[in-house]
MIMAR-746444 format. One record per residue: residue in three letters; y negated, x, z of N, C-alpha, C in turn. Coordinates in Angstrom, 1 decimal, m for minus. Atoms other than C-alpha are relative to their C-alpha. Example, Ala and Ser with C-alpha at 12.3 -4.5 7.8 and 13.67 -1.06 7.14 Angstrom:
BEGIN
+------+--------+--------+--------+--------+--------+--------+--------+--------+--------+
! type !   n_yy !   n_xx !   n_zz !  ca_yy !  ca_xx !  ca_zz !   c_yy !   c_xx !   c_zz !
+------+--------+--------+--------+--------+--------+--------+--------+--------+--------+
!  Ala !    1.2 !    0.9 !    0.0 !    4.5 !   12.3 !    7.8 !   m1.2 !    0.9 !    0.0 !
!  Ser !    1.1 !   m0.9 !    0.0 !    1.1 !   13.7 !    7.1 !   m1.1 !   m0.8 !    0.8 !
+------+--------+--------+--------+--------+--------+--------+--------+--------+--------+
end
This chain:
BEGIN
+------+--------+--------+--------+--------+--------+--------+--------+--------+--------+
! type !   n_yy !   n_xx !   n_zz !  ca_yy !  ca_xx !  ca_zz !   c_yy !   c_xx !   c_zz !
+------+--------+--------+--------+--------+--------+--------+--------+--------+--------+
!  Met !    1.2 !    0.8 !    0.0 !    0.0 !    0.0 !    0.0 !   m1.3 !    0.8 !    0.0 !
!  Lys !    1.2 !   m0.8 !    0.0 !   m2.4 !    2.8 !    0.7 !   m0.4 !    0.6 !   m1.3 !
!  Arg !    0.3 !   m0.6 !    1.3 !   m2.1 !    4.1 !   m2.8 !   m0.8 !   m1.0 !   m0.9 !
!  Leu !    0.7 !    1.0 !    0.8 !   m3.4 !    0.8 !   m4.2 !   m1.5 !   m0.1 !    0.3 !
!  Val !    1.4 !    0.0 !   m0.3 !   m6.7 !    1.1 !   m2.4 !   m0.5 !    1.4 !    0.0 !
!  His !    0.6 !   m1.3 !    0.1 !   m8.6 !    4.1 !   m3.5 !   m1.5 !   m0.1 !    0.4 !
!  Ala !    1.4 !    0.0 !   m0.5 !  m11.7 !    4.5 !   m1.4 !   m0.8 !    1.1 !   m0.7 !
!  Arg !    0.9 !   m0.9 !    0.7 !  m14.5 !    6.1 !   m3.4 !   m0.9 !    0.6 !    1.0 !
!  Lys !    0.9 !   m0.7 !   m1.0 !  m16.2 !    8.7 !   m1.2 !   m1.3 !    0.3 !   m0.6 !
!  Val !    1.3 !   m0.3 !    0.4 !  m19.9 !    9.0 !   m1.5 !   m0.6 !    1.0 !    1.0 !
!  Asn !    0.7 !   m1.0 !   m0.8 !  m21.8 !   12.0 !   m0.3 !   m1.2 !   m0.6 !    0.7 !
!  Leu !    1.1 !    0.6 !   m0.8 !  m24.3 !   11.1 !    2.5 !   m1.3 !    0.4 !   m0.6 !
!  Ala !    1.2 !   m0.5 !    0.6 !  m27.0 !   13.2 !    0.8 !   m0.3 !   m0.8 !   m1.3 !
!  Thr !    0.2 !    0.8 !    1.2 !  m26.5 !   11.3 !   m2.5 !   m0.4 !   m1.4 !    0.4 !
!  Leu !    0.4 !    1.3 !   m0.4 !  m26.6 !    8.0 !   m0.7 !   m1.4 !   m0.1 !    0.5 !
!  Leu !    1.4 !    0.0 !   m0.5 !  m29.8 !    8.8 !    1.1 !   m1.0 !    0.2 !   m1.1 !
!  Thr !    0.9 !   m0.3 !    1.1 !  m31.4 !   10.2 !   m2.0 !   m0.2 !   m1.3 !   m0.9 !
!  Gly !    0.0 !    1.2 !    0.8 !  m30.5 !    7.0 !   m3.9 !   m0.8 !   m1.1 !    0.8 !
!  Leu !    0.8 !    1.0 !   m0.8 !  m31.9 !    4.8 !   m1.0 !   m1.5 !    0.3 !    0.0 !
!  Val !    1.5 !   m0.3 !    0.0 !  m35.2 !    6.7 !   m0.9 !   m0.6 !   m0.2 !   m1.4 !
!  Ser !    0.5 !    0.2 !    1.4 !  m35.5 !    6.6 !   m4.7 !   m0.2 !   m1.5 !   m0.2 !
!  Ala !    0.1 !    1.4 !    0.2 !  m34.9 !    2.9 !   m4.7 !   m1.2 !   m0.6 !    0.8 !
!  Ser !    1.1 !    0.4 !   m0.8 !  m37.4 !    2.4 !   m1.9 !   m1.3 !    0.3 !   m0.7 !
!  Val !    1.3 !   m0.5 !    0.6 !  m40.1 !    4.4 !   m3.7 !   m0.3 !   m0.9 !   m1.3 !
!  Ile !    0.2 !    0.8 !    1.2 !  m39.5 !    2.5 !   m7.0 !   m0.4 !   m1.4 !    0.4 !
!  Phe !    0.3 !    1.4 !   m0.4 !  m39.6 !   m0.9 !   m5.2 !   m1.4 !   m0.1 !    0.5 !
!  Thr !    1.4 !   m0.1 !   m0.5 !  m42.8 !    0.1 !   m3.4 !   m1.0 !    0.1 !   m1.2 !
!  Ile !    1.0 !   m0.1 !    1.1 !  m44.5 !    1.1 !   m6.7 !    0.0 !   m1.3 !   m0.8 !
!  Val !    0.0 !    1.2 !    0.7 !  m43.4 !   m2.1 !   m8.4 !   m0.8 !   m1.1 !    0.8 !
!  Ile !    0.7 !    1.0 !   m0.8 !  m44.8 !   m4.2 !   m5.5 !   m1.5 !    0.3 !   m0.1 !
!  Met !    1.4 !   m0.5 !    0.1 !  m48.1 !   m2.1 !   m5.6 !   m0.6 !   m0.4 !   m1.3 !
!  Leu !    0.6 !    0.4 !    1.3 !  m48.5 !   m2.7 !   m9.3 !   m0.2 !   m1.5 !   m0.2 !
!  Ile !    0.2 !    1.4 !    0.0 !  m47.9 !   m6.4 !   m9.0 !   m1.2 !   m0.5 !    0.8 !
!  Ser !    1.1 !    0.4 !   m0.8 !  m50.3 !   m6.7 !   m6.2 !   m1.4 !    0.4 !   m0.6 !
!  Ser !    1.2 !   m0.4 !    0.7 !  m52.9 !   m4.7 !   m8.1 !   m0.4 !   m0.9 !   m1.2 !
!  Tyr !    0.2 !    0.8 !    1.2 !  m52.5 !   m6.8 !  m11.2 !   m0.6 !   m1.4 !    0.5 !
!  Gln !    0.4 !    1.3 !   m0.5 !  m52.9 !  m10.1 !   m9.2 !   m1.4 !    0.1 !    0.6 !
!  Ser !    1.4 !   m0.2 !   m0.5 !  m56.0 !   m8.7 !   m7.4 !   m1.0 !    0.1 !   m1.1 !
!  Glu !    0.9 !   m0.2 !    1.1 !  m57.6 !   m7.6 !  m10.6 !   m0.2 !   m1.3 !   m0.8 !
!  Lys !    0.0 !    1.3 !    0.7 !  m56.8 !  m10.9 !  m12.2 !   m0.9 !   m1.0 !    0.7 !
!  Asn !    0.8 !    0.8 !   m0.8 !  m58.4 !  m12.8 !   m9.3 !   m1.5 !    0.4 !   m0.1 !
!  Ser !    1.3 !   m0.5 !    0.1 !  m61.4 !  m10.6 !   m9.4 !   m0.7 !   m0.3 !   m1.3 !
!  Leu !    0.6 !    0.3 !    1.3 !  m62.0 !  m11.0 !  m13.1 !   m0.2 !   m1.5 !   m0.2 !
!  Thr !    0.2 !    1.4 !    0.0 !  m61.5 !  m14.8 !  m12.8 !   m1.2 !   m0.4 !    0.8 !
!  Gln !    1.1 !    0.3 !   m0.8 !  m64.0 !  m15.0 !  m10.0 !   m1.3 !    0.4 !   m0.6 !
!  Thr !    1.3 !   m0.5 !    0.6 !  m66.6 !  m12.9 !  m11.8 !   m0.3 !   m0.9 !   m1.2 !
!  Tyr !    0.2 !    0.8 !    1.1 !  m66.1 !  m15.0 !  m14.9 !   m0.6 !   m1.4 !    0.4 !
!  Leu !    0.4 !    1.3 !   m0.4 !  m66.6 !  m18.2 !  m13.0 !   m1.4 !    0.1 !    0.6 !
!  Asp !    1.3 !   m0.2 !   m0.6 !  m69.6 !  m16.8 !  m11.1 !   m1.1 !    0.1 !   m1.1 !
!  Leu !    1.0 !   m0.3 !    1.1 !  m71.4 !  m15.9 !  m14.4 !   m0.3 !   m1.3 !   m0.8 !
!  Asn !    0.2 !    1.3 !    0.8 !  m71.0 !  m19.5 !  m15.8 !   m0.8 !   m1.0 !    0.9 !
+------+--------+--------+--------+--------+--------+--------+--------+--------+--------+
end
């Protein structure tokens, strides 16, 4: 039975590197979305103020 289940060993350094990389990418994506929405709201408000 033990031969049927092959546990794939993952190096701890590889796992942590992947986790940090995913966190950085996720943070950058959230930052870009937030920046886009803020800029969009600012432009809309400026446009409405000028009319």
